[in-house]
Steps between C-alpha positions, in 0.01 A plus 500: 500500500146514639210420274228753420252310725739507797555872462127567484446293818775693678351833396158392628653398839675836535181688409311309775768582762496865391121510531518348853769750601296793367197377696707470821650848455152643439368323812785643708433850360130486584565358850333168431823315596760611759861443397856599568826470303805300603832587334724202423830611353414734210147364456175585684241234573140582591366308803122519545314450824258299294769232471601553868142432608557129451786491753284699741214251469738210565625679814146565629407137443811360665553711812358355821220749568157568362455763226152630411361782286167654607271741323369809676200284597732246668445245220791259445626527141832323548657259749824308497515129576614549863183685599236262364701205641504678838120508483491132389282603204542467122592810299151536345343509849711801598530728195175691442404486869494789741795486738275545805347160427826355638537746790385392846213708636714644783733653237243649256526848645881486530536394136262774379706764682829367357355481147369859513835621633677335205260660251532849645855503638675258263579221749409338831605202715343292775388165637165335427348152526388298200246221540462188284270215606485647852879490524660831599816600312680804650677703228696823461396705196682779319285698253620735226282701262594447133311809383502690267655244262271224626175544690598220744665450837789256530521299820775281644375242756727332758374196690551551875368160613842358593609824664181522707535135601858563617391814685230301679752234599743766626224677694392171654857419602543852639178467698602157630847631584361800685264271691782262590724792602222632722449156653876464549519843663215411735662164579837665569337762722312232692815288523707792628234580759476137602879465525532813712207424730583132537868570564428784739241298695728196518770699677295549818439130582868429429606771742275349765639149440856627540411707807330211685775251414766742627302544825472122546874458446587787737253391770534122486846454358625299797200267505486432127668192363783530249273368222225751585750788491619381159141484369433855615820623333390337174158665528669839552728438199205405280309808622796722408512349150126550459529861614781565253297341223196714582716816504642404160148445360400843629805650328405322176141629515623856552709511181210621280545863398304793367628766260484764774743298713786542251780736603804608299778339702876438453563127541838579659305660788291183536809275517664737752192478723492118470868478601422717801201283597705180466815639662514245784442203267765626254760563775434167668561314172775737378292561186611754238249690283645674192269735308549668164308798361131402504212681320232730637158338450131553572446227760339417832804557727377264775461217250847547351642512851339159547629380160867580568471384864377158390775462237779606740367283786487207255862561401606497868285197583628289210867590545778247459657365821799703624454755218386856573189587299543755224216664306560718192216721372542665157281647227508550125250580221410229246266463203185293556629253240795422729275372778504122484160337448303825543292528181214694657699804621320823413791747519803540276766544769543362851724555800677172571578495874728212601522370858785245504631301799781252568285245684419135445302569182248254357429279200373713210209260443348632824517866389123526449402295803671726754255786427192290581318527832622256770761347266834414658814340356621402848324362807421730793748301708782613270383860452225687683233685304139503385545450124320829430786753477580460130129474412461844660796627292335372180164660585663837580691506169192395300293772669757749366459365139827310515627145519752322723718207394751289690821332383699265719774244505571265792781637721545796261236740632173633368403812305154657494424721200223759546372663179305825545379725214689817418236772543 
């Protein structure tokens, strides 16, 4: 049993709650407080935006952008912590000031236009520069008119300093890259011109050396000593090697292509032409060339003729003793992810063209070396050649946005894989 005093206290508490409820209902009726009802089971609970305002204020204070309220005269009447910390000023030095006091002079007009647009049209967005202690702070502002409920304009401010800094770095790198690309292009053009001119001009003196030595041998053969004849033969042999090397350098310098030079060509036609060109060599060595169904590609036909010629001649040159050379050329389509070690490929699918032989092969550790200029795995006394053929193959494939890889095993042959993008 409750005492009389406890009952009176309980009645007073209930009367106070009733009075508060009546005041809240009256405020909702007159529009002084916005509210909505939430139904929980069989009961309805009133949720007022007056109580929700606290959560909103917490959000505005915590999110990582500036929030400011301005009067129609651009006077700051509210700012969250982020904004006055962005300005490196205390709160009391910001609230009560005109916003233009913090706007750089070059952005005064832009800000005025954006502010008027927000007042008349409801919202506006744009970039301006703030200025504090002569330090420029680029920002992106989004303005929204809060009229008619409030005679203010709300503004969200995003600091663009880091973004602008990154953009400047990217632009600088792009400019440097473009400059380096231009310098590289000029260097390559000059190098190609030098290679062609030098190689072309070197051919003439070599021809003269060979011509005069042959005349001396023909005219004075009987009077020349055995040693002198041998010396002249060595000079002629060295001249032939030099001439072959110059011709190979000329071929290498001619492998650059332009877009207009590309022709839609069946690779089977290219291989057929190469077999025809090398008919005597193939018959002499009893070489067999087997070809599967190859793709039709946009290529420079002359260059691919050179590519397959070099690979087939290599297979014949590096054949095993007393074994007829055999070359098998096939093609399939693979995903870029299936290409070993090729992380920078730009296309999704590639034609994988395999050129496999049954020759002497090579150690796999030399797979990269064989594509370098003037690199040889065997001395010129064992196998003739300039050391440029496979370098030419690599340059041709690269000029067609592809890659070439080699796999070998001693006495088990070699396979060259050519990857070209599926158009």
